[in-house]
C-alpha positions as CSV (number, residue, x, y, z in Angstrom):
1,M,9.0,-11.6,-15.2
2,A,11.3,-9.0,-16.7
3,K,13.1,-6.4,-14.5
4,I,13.8,-3.0,-16.1
5,G,14.9,0.4,-14.9
6,V,12.8,3.6,-15.1
7,A,15.0,5.0,-17.9
8,E,14.5,1.8,-19.9
9,L,10.7,2.0,-19.4
10,K,10.6,5.6,-20.5
11,A,12.7,5.0,-23.5
12,R,10.7,1.9,-24.8
13,L,7.3,2.3,-23.1
14,S,5.2,1.2,-26.1
15,E,7.3,-2.0,-26.5
16,H,7.0,-2.9,-22.9
17,L,3.2,-2.2,-22.9
18,R,2.9,-4.6,-25.9
19,S,4.7,-7.2,-23.9
20,V,2.4,-6.8,-20.9
21,R,-0.7,-6.9,-23.2
22,R,0.5,-10.3,-24.4
23,G,0.5,-11.5,-20.8
24,G,4.0,-10.6,-19.6
25,E,4.8,-9.0,-16.3
26,I,7.4,-6.3,-15.7
27,V,9.0,-5.2,-12.5
28,V,10.1,-1.5,-12.7
29,C,13.2,-0.7,-10.6
30,D,14.7,2.5,-9.4
31,R,18.4,1.9,-8.6
32,N,17.8,-1.8,-8.4
33,E,14.9,-1.3,-5.9
34,P,11.6,-2.6,-7.2
35,I,9.0,0.2,-7.2
36,A,6.2,-1.0,-9.4
37,R,4.9,-4.0,-11.3
38,L,3.1,-3.9,-14.6
39,V,0.6,-6.7,-15.2
40,P,-2.1,-7.2,-17.8
41,Y,-5.4,-5.5,-17.1
42,E,-8.3,-7.7,-16.1
43,A,-11.8,-6.3,-16.4
44,R,-12.9,-8.4,-13.4
45,G,-10.4,-7.7,-10.7
46,S,-10.5,-9.2,-7.2
47,L,-11.6,-5.8,-5.7
48,V,-15.3,-5.6,-5.2
49,V,-17.0,-2.6,-3.7
50,R,-20.1,-3.5,-1.8
51,E,-22.4,-2.2,0.9
52,P,-21.4,-2.7,4.5
53,V,-22.5,-6.0,6.0
54,R,-23.7,-4.6,9.3
55,E,-25.6,-1.5,10.3
56,Y,-22.4,0.6,10.3
57,R,-22.4,3.3,7.7
58,S,-19.4,5.4,9.1
59,L,-16.7,5.1,11.7
60,G,-18.8,7.3,14.0
61,D,-21.5,4.5,14.1
62,I,-19.1,2.1,15.8
63,K,-19.3,2.0,19.6
64,L,-15.9,2.0,21.2
65,P,-15.1,0.1,24.5
66,P,-14.5,2.3,27.5
67,G,-11.0,3.8,28.0
68,V,-8.4,2.1,30.1
69,R,-6.8,3.9,33.1
70,L,-3.1,3.3,33.0
71,G,-2.1,4.8,36.3
72,V,0.8,6.6,34.6
73,D,1.0,9.5,32.2
74,A,1.5,8.0,28.7
75,V,2.8,11.2,27.3
76,E,5.4,11.5,30.0
77,M,6.5,7.9,29.4
78,L,6.9,8.6,25.7
79,L,9.0,11.8,26.4
80,E,11.1,9.9,28.9
81,D,11.7,7.1,26.4
82,R,12.7,9.7,23.7
83,R,15.1,11.4,26.1
84,R,16.9,8.1,26.7
85,E,17.4,7.6,23.0
86,K,19.5,10.7,22.6
């Protein structure tokens, strides 16, 4: 798997795409940090879109459990925690 920078990819895009077409993989880096991976295209990928398995058609159809009473104000706890961080 080859690692190349963004500038290298831009300068020689066609050459790198030919390499990928032949089965190679390329990791594109920006300042030595990987940001993308070029791999050969497969017509049959692992992602399959299908109908929902259950009767749910949207998030609104899902029944949520009853809320939990904490006995404390969650917002006040969060604000207090943030005040301590300063």
